[in-house]
N, C-alpha and C positions, 0 to 999 in steps of 0.2 A: 851858380852851381846848384844842381838839384840835391834833394835830401839823400838820395841813393849815393850820389857821388861823394857827398860829404861824409857819409858813413864809411864808404870804401876808403876814403883818404884817411879818416881817423884810424881805421883798422891797420892800414899800411904803416902809419906812423907808429902805432903801438908795437907792431911786430918788429919794426926797425929798432925801436928803443929796447925791446927785449933782447934782440940779437946783440945790440951794443953792450948791454949789461952783461950778457953771457961771455962776450969776448974780452971786454976791457975791465971788468970789475971782478973782484975775487968773489965767486959765488960758491956757497956751500951746497954740495950735491950729494944726494942719496938715491938708493934704488931698492925697491921692494917688489916682490912677485907673489901673487895669490892665485890659487886654483879653486874654481867653484864650478858646480854643475850647471848646465843650461836649465832654462825654464824656472829659475828661482823667482819667487814672488817679489813684487816691489816692496822695498823697505828691508829686505833680508840682508843680514850682515855679511859683508865681504871680508873686512879685516880692520884691525885697530892700528891706524897709521901713527898715532901719537906714540904708542908703545913700540911699534916696529921700527920707527925712525928715530926713537930716542928723544922725542920732542916733549916740551911742556905744553899742557893744554892751553895755558894762557897765551902761549906764543902763536897759536893758531888764530886767536882773536886779534892780537896786536899786529900780527904780520899780514892780516887780511888774507888768510890762506884760501886758495881757490884752485879749481881744476882747469887746466888748459888742454884742450883736445882739438885735433883737426877733423874729427868725425862729425857728421851731421847729427848723429844721435849720441846723446850723452847717456851711456848705459849705467854709469855710477854717479853717486852724489856724495859729497863730503859734508859730514855733520860736524861743524866746528865746535859745537857745544859738548859733544861727546868724544870728539877726536876719532871717529870711525868712518869707514867707507860703507855705503849701503847700495843695494840695487835700485837704480832709478827707472830703468826700462826693462821689459821682458827681453831676455837674451835667447835667441834661437841659434844654436851652433851651426845647423845646416844652412840657415839663411846668412849667417855671418861669414862662414868659411867654406861652405860646400863640403867637398870630400878632402880638403887640405887638413893635414894633422902635423903638429899640434895646432890648435886654434886658439888664437890670443889676440888681444888688442892692448895698446899702451896709451898713456897720457902723462902729463906732468902736474904736480902740485907745486904751486909757486907761493912763496911767502916773501913779504917785503920788510925792509928796515931791520936787519940787513937782508939782502936778497938771498933767498934759498930756492933751489930748483931740485925737486925730487921726482925721479921717474918711477912710475907704477906700471907694471905689466900684469894683466889678468888673463890667465889661461882658462878657457871654457871647456869643461869636460863633457863628453857625450853621455847622454842617458838613452836608454832604449825606448825612444818614443815614436819609432817608425817600424812598421812591419814590412817584410819583403812584399813587393808588388809585381805581378806579371803584367806585360803590356796588354794582354787580352784576358777576358774571363774564360774563354774557351779556345781550344786548339782542335783542329780536325785533320786527320790523316786518312787518305784513301790508299789502301795497300792491297795489292793483288794477293790472292791466296797462293799464288805460285812464287811469292817472294822467298828468297833463299835465307836460310838461317845465318845470322851474323850481320844482316843488313842493319845499318844505323839510321836513326831518325833524330836529328838535332831538334832541340826545343829552345824556343826563345827564352833567354834567361830572365830571372826576376831581378829587380833593383831594390836596394835598401839604402836609404839616405844616411843611416847611421854608419859609424866606423868602428874599426877594431872588432872585439868580440860581439858587439851589438849589431854588426853587419851580418849579411847572409853567410851562413856557414855550411848548409847541407840541403840536399834534396832527397825527398822520399816519394817513391812510387807505390801506389796500392798494389797488393799482391795479385798476380795474375799468372796464368800458365804460359803465356806467349812472350812477354817482354821482361827484360831486366834493365836496370838503370845504371849508367856509368856517369860519374861526376868528373868534370874537367875544369881546368883553370885557364883563363885567357892571359895574355902577356901583361895586361894591366892589373891582374889580380882578381878580376871578377870571375865568379863561378857559373858554369852552365852545365846542362845535363843532356845526355843522349839516351834514347831508348834503343835497345839492341834486341833484335828478334832472336829468341832462343828456341822456339818451337814453331813449326809451320802453322800457318793459319788455315782454317777450313771453314769456308763460308757456309756450307751446308750444316755444319754443327753450331757455328756461332757467327752470324753474319755481321755482328756489331759488338765492339768492346767499349765499355764506358770506364775510363780510368781517371784517377785523380793524382796530380802531382803537387806535393806540398814543399814549399821553400821555407826553411827554418833558420832563424838567427841564433846567436849565442848569448843573447842578453838575459837579464833577470828583471822582471819575468820574461820568459821566452815569447817571441812573437813569430807568427807564420803567415804565409799567403798561399792560397790554393788556386789551382787552375784545373778545369775539366778537360780531359783529353778524349776525344771521340774518334775511335778507329773504325772506319767502314771498310769491310773486307770485300774487295772486288772479285767477281766470279770469273773463273776460267772453266773451260769445258772439260771437266775431269770426271764427269759421270755420264754413263750411257742411259738411254731410256729403258724403262722397265715395264713390261706388260703387267697389268694388275689382274690377277686371277679372279678377284672377287666380281669382276664384271660378267663372268660366265656363270650361268644359272645352274650350277651344279647343286643337286639336291642332297640332303643328308643321307648317309648310308652308302654312297657311291659316287663315282666321278662321271663327268659328262662324256658321253660316248660320241655323239654326233648331233649336228644341227639338222633338223628335218625341213626339207623344202618340198611342198606338194607339187605334183606335176601340172597342177592348174595355175601355178604362180605366174603373175603377170610381170611385165617389165618394171623394174624398180622395187621388186619385192624385197623387204628387209629380212636378211638371213640372220644376222647377228651384228653385234658391234664390238670391236676390240678397242681397248683403252690402254694407253701407256702413259707413264708419268716420268718426268725428268726432274731431279732435285736441284739442278742448276737453275740459274735465273736469266732473265732477259732473252736475247736471241739464242743463247745456249740451250734454252728450254722450249724453243719453238719446234713443234714436232710436225712431221708430215708422214702420212701412211701411203704405202704402195703395195700393189699385189705383185709379189715377186715371182710366183709360179702357181699354177693350178692345173688340175686334171684337164679341164676344158676352159682355156683362158677366155673364150668368147662368151662365157655364160655369166661370170661374176666379175665384179670390180669393187674396189674399196674407196671410200671418200678420202680425199687428200688430207683433209683437216679433221674430220669427225670420226674416222675409223669405221664407218658403217659399211658392212658388206651387203651389196644388193645385186639382184639379177640385172643383166643389161639387155636381156632378150627374153622372149617367151620360152618357158620350159616345155620340152616336148618328150614324147615317149622314147625318142632315140637317145636321149641323154643317159649316160651310165648312172647307175644307182650310187656308187661310191665316188665321192669327190673329195679331194684334199687340196686345201688352199694354204699358201705360205704368204703371210703378210709381214712386210718389213716396215719398221718405223725408224726414222732418222731425225736427229736434231739439227739445228742450224749453226752449230758451233764450228770453230776452225781450230784443229780438224774436227770433222763431225764424228759422232758415234751413232751406232744403230743397234737394233735388236729385232729378232724375228719370232713369229709365233705360227704354229700350224693349227689350222681349224679344219676339222672333219665335217663334211656335209653329206647327207644322204638325200637323194632325190627319190621320193616315194610318197605314196598316199596312205599307207597303212603299216601298223607295227609288224605283222607277220612278213610283209614284203622285205623289210629291212633287217629282220632278226639274223638272217644267215650272213648278212654283210658285216655284222659287228665283229665277229671273230676275225675276219680279215683285217679290219681296222686295228685291232689290238695286236695282231701279229706283225704289222708293218714296223720295220726297224728303220730308224733314221738317226744318223749321228748328230749329237748335240754338243754344244760348247761344254767344256769341263767345268766352267763356273756354275755354281749352284744358283737356282732361281730363288727369290724370296717367296715365291708362291708355294703354298702348302697343298699337297695332293693327298687325297684319302686313298688308302689302299683299296683296290677293287674287290668288290664282294658281290652282293646282289645289286645289279646295275639299273640305273634309272635312264630312261631314254626320253629326250625332249622331242616332242612332236608338234609341229605347227598345225594348229586347228584351222582347217580351211573355212570353217563357218564364222571365224572371227578375224579381225584385222590386227595382225601382229601379236596376238596373245598366245601363250604357250600353255599346254597342259602336260602333266607328267603322268606317265604310265609306268608302273612298277612290274618288272619281270620277276617271276617266282623262281627263276633258275639262275645259276651262275653262268653268265655268258662270257666272262672274261677271266682267264686264269693267269694271264701274263702279268708281270708286275709293272709293266710300262704304262704310263698314263697316255690315253689317246690324244690328249692335248699336250704338245711339247713346246717349251719356251726356250729359245736360243738367244744369246747375246754376242755382239761382235764389238 
């Protein structure tokens, strides 16, 4: 027989003998219960068993008092010299019992001659030694700016190993204009939270929201866990392109009357450039320009992507002096949005030649959209005329007229939106 088998056989015989004593011999029995907090230091007092069981201190020695437990770890120790129970091993309530409450373990104190068997139960009280913990450090939501008010966004709940008041009690969301927090409880008693949209999102105003969610327990001292919530607002095509008036070289003191094109202009001559912007993002902000209409369609064209208005053939003496172009810009959204702008062009080589045409320009009436443009127009007064200098490549010089050539309040450049 091996040493292990001998030890096993000896233990079995001892247990059988103990069972025999309990069943067939008159045994004095007692029972006591103690409650101690977890994480007490080794050697800390659990209870005075001599006093609580009504025993004599000498009886512990003569009766060879000892602890019998079926656990692999002996958490307590009996000091027979003092008749007290002390902590023998660190006790972690969460490790010992998990989320089971109440948490306790039991053992027997045995004395011989005569046999006495006293049952001791020790309840382990929870202390707030754990903070709520979220499964991730960061959560990210991608939400369309068209999301309807009242839409709910569940958040993965935090876990707290403590129990009772020391467990998770509440969630707190940082103040923000768009979301409120609602706390709910699962059937198992665990708490979780949902963000509820209370105000529509606007990507153009705030494309990203950085929030913090705090999980708080009820212990003393109170502990908490935090998770970052990143809300990325997805764009919808809710904005139309807008022409930027600043691209037109209007001088101080008056508004632009016309773009001058000399009759000697070659094919590809740059008349002007129109620029529009769209505050949407991605393909919703991809813009394309088209010439919607013109006095002589075969004379001018506009770049699909750059908005440059150029001549597509040689300018001749047969071309009319006054030209009006309507350029439309359209985004790539679904559905798409567009805007139009009118550009007045004068085909002439000198200022006196076009002066008579200006009044005609200013008297032209064309219906525009009721929505107001963001562009600011200066009230007409002494007008500036932009004339293309034939001696230079694409440069403009300004000539100031000393007379009021326009009395109508309408701007010669009109912006319309669709």
